[in-house]
C-alpha positions as CSV (number, residue, x, y, z in Angstrom):
1,X,3.8,30.3,32.3
2,X,4.1,27.1,33.3
3,X,2.1,23.7,33.8
4,X,0.9,23.0,30.5
5,X,1.9,19.5,30.2
6,X,2.9,17.4,26.8
7,X,1.4,14.2,27.1
8,X,4.9,12.2,25.7
9,X,7.4,14.6,27.8
10,X,6.1,16.6,30.4
11,X,7.9,19.9,30.1
12,X,5.5,22.5,31.6
13,X,5.1,24.9,28.8
14,X,2.7,27.5,29.7
15,X,0.2,28.0,32.1
16,X,-3.0,30.0,31.3
17,X,-4.2,32.0,34.6
18,X,-6.9,34.4,35.0
19,X,-10.0,32.3,36.3
20,X,-10.8,32.8,39.9
21,X,-13.1,29.7,40.0
22,X,-12.6,26.2,39.0
23,X,-12.2,25.9,35.1
24,X,-15.3,23.5,34.0
25,X,-14.3,23.2,30.4
26,X,-12.6,24.5,27.7
27,X,-12.6,23.9,24.1
28,X,-9.8,24.4,21.0
29,X,-11.2,26.5,18.0
30,X,-11.5,24.5,14.9
31,X,-8.4,26.0,13.3
32,X,-6.4,25.5,16.6
33,X,-5.2,29.3,17.3
34,X,-7.6,29.8,20.3
35,X,-8.7,27.7,23.4
36,X,-12.0,28.8,25.3
37,X,-12.1,28.2,29.1
38,X,-15.3,28.3,30.8
39,X,-15.6,28.6,34.7
40,X,-17.4,28.6,38.0
41,X,-16.1,32.3,38.2
42,X,-19.1,32.6,35.3
43,X,-16.8,33.8,32.7
44,X,-15.6,32.4,29.3
45,X,-12.0,33.3,28.8
46,X,-10.4,33.2,25.3
47,X,-6.8,32.5,24.9
48,X,-4.2,32.7,22.2
49,X,-2.7,29.1,21.7
50,X,0.8,30.7,20.5
51,X,1.7,32.2,23.8
52,X,-1.2,32.1,26.2
53,X,-1.8,35.7,25.9
54,X,-6.1,36.6,26.9
55,X,-7.4,37.6,24.0
56,X,-11.0,38.3,25.3
57,X,-13.3,37.8,28.7
58,X,-16.8,36.9,28.0
59,X,-19.0,38.4,30.5
60,X,-22.8,38.5,31.2
61,X,-23.6,35.0,32.7
62,X,-24.5,35.2,36.2
63,X,-24.0,31.4,37.2
64,X,-21.4,29.1,36.4
65,X,-20.1,28.1,33.0
66,X,-20.5,24.4,32.8
67,X,-19.8,23.8,29.3
68,X,-18.2,25.8,25.9
69,X,-18.3,24.8,22.4
70,X,-16.9,26.5,19.1
71,X,-19.1,26.5,16.0
72,X,-17.5,24.2,13.2
73,X,-16.6,27.3,11.3
74,X,-15.1,29.6,14.3
75,X,-17.2,32.4,14.3
76,X,-19.3,31.5,17.3
77,X,-18.9,30.4,20.6
78,X,-22.0,28.4,22.5
79,X,-22.0,28.4,26.4
80,X,-24.2,26.1,28.8
81,X,-24.6,28.1,32.1
82,X,-26.3,27.3,35.6
83,X,-29.8,27.9,37.2
84,X,-31.6,29.9,37.7
85,X,-30.5,31.1,34.4
86,X,-29.9,27.9,33.0
87,X,-29.8,29.1,29.5
88,X,-27.2,28.3,26.1
89,X,-25.6,31.5,25.3
90,X,-24.2,32.3,21.5
91,X,-21.3,34.8,21.3
92,X,-19.2,36.0,18.3
93,X,-16.1,34.7,18.6
94,X,-14.2,37.7,16.8
95,X,-15.3,40.2,19.0
96,X,-17.1,38.9,22.0
97,X,-20.7,40.2,21.1
98,X,-23.6,38.3,22.4
99,X,-25.6,36.7,19.3
100,X,-28.4,35.1,21.1
101,X,-29.6,33.5,24.2
102,X,-31.3,30.7,23.9
103,X,-34.0,29.7,27.0
104,X,-36.2,26.7,27.8
105,X,-33.8,24.3,30.3
106,X,-35.0,24.4,33.7
107,X,-31.7,22.8,35.0
108,X,-28.1,23.4,34.7
109,X,-26.9,23.6,31.0
110,X,-23.9,21.1,31.4
111,X,-23.3,20.3,27.6
112,X,-23.3,22.0,24.6
113,X,-22.3,20.3,21.1
114,X,-22.6,21.9,17.2
115,X,-23.8,20.2,14.5
116,X,-20.6,19.4,12.5
117,X,-22.2,21.4,9.3
118,X,-22.7,24.3,11.9
119,X,-26.5,25.5,11.5
120,X,-27.8,23.9,14.9
121,X,-26.8,23.6,18.7
122,X,-27.8,20.6,20.8
123,X,-27.7,21.2,24.9
124,X,-27.8,19.1,27.4
125,X,-29.3,19.7,31.1
126,X,-29.6,18.4,34.4
127,X,-33.5,18.7,34.2
128,X,-32.9,15.3,32.3
129,X,-33.4,17.2,28.5
130,X,-31.1,17.4,25.6
131,X,-32.5,20.3,23.3
132,X,-31.7,20.7,19.6
133,X,-31.6,24.3,18.7
134,X,-31.4,26.7,15.3
135,X,-29.6,29.8,17.0
136,X,-30.0,32.4,13.8
137,X,-28.9,35.6,15.0
138,X,-31.9,37.7,17.2
């Protein structure tokens, strides 16, 4: 485990190895114990911050993952994916279960962001739109 750099003093703390394509986005869990990374390999990987262990891999996106975001309470992960799906996927962080698929964009979903109080989600797309969602479980 190498190459994660301390900004003040580069030391090569660890490398999180597992993606097979370009890593496009990363987000820390609200409590700082996990890091989610999205990739062109169509997966999201969730890593333990303390030691770099791979905790789970979220699959089912058939296009590149462009954006990942943790819900403010840390219970869900929102994922933005590419065309032709152009979906926002909401996963349960604890067990990697798909909670909800949000459809409506016609271009790649390039960014996702939770409202600070947790019940709303916004997504941005290459179709030029921003959509605001209430991702209640299906």
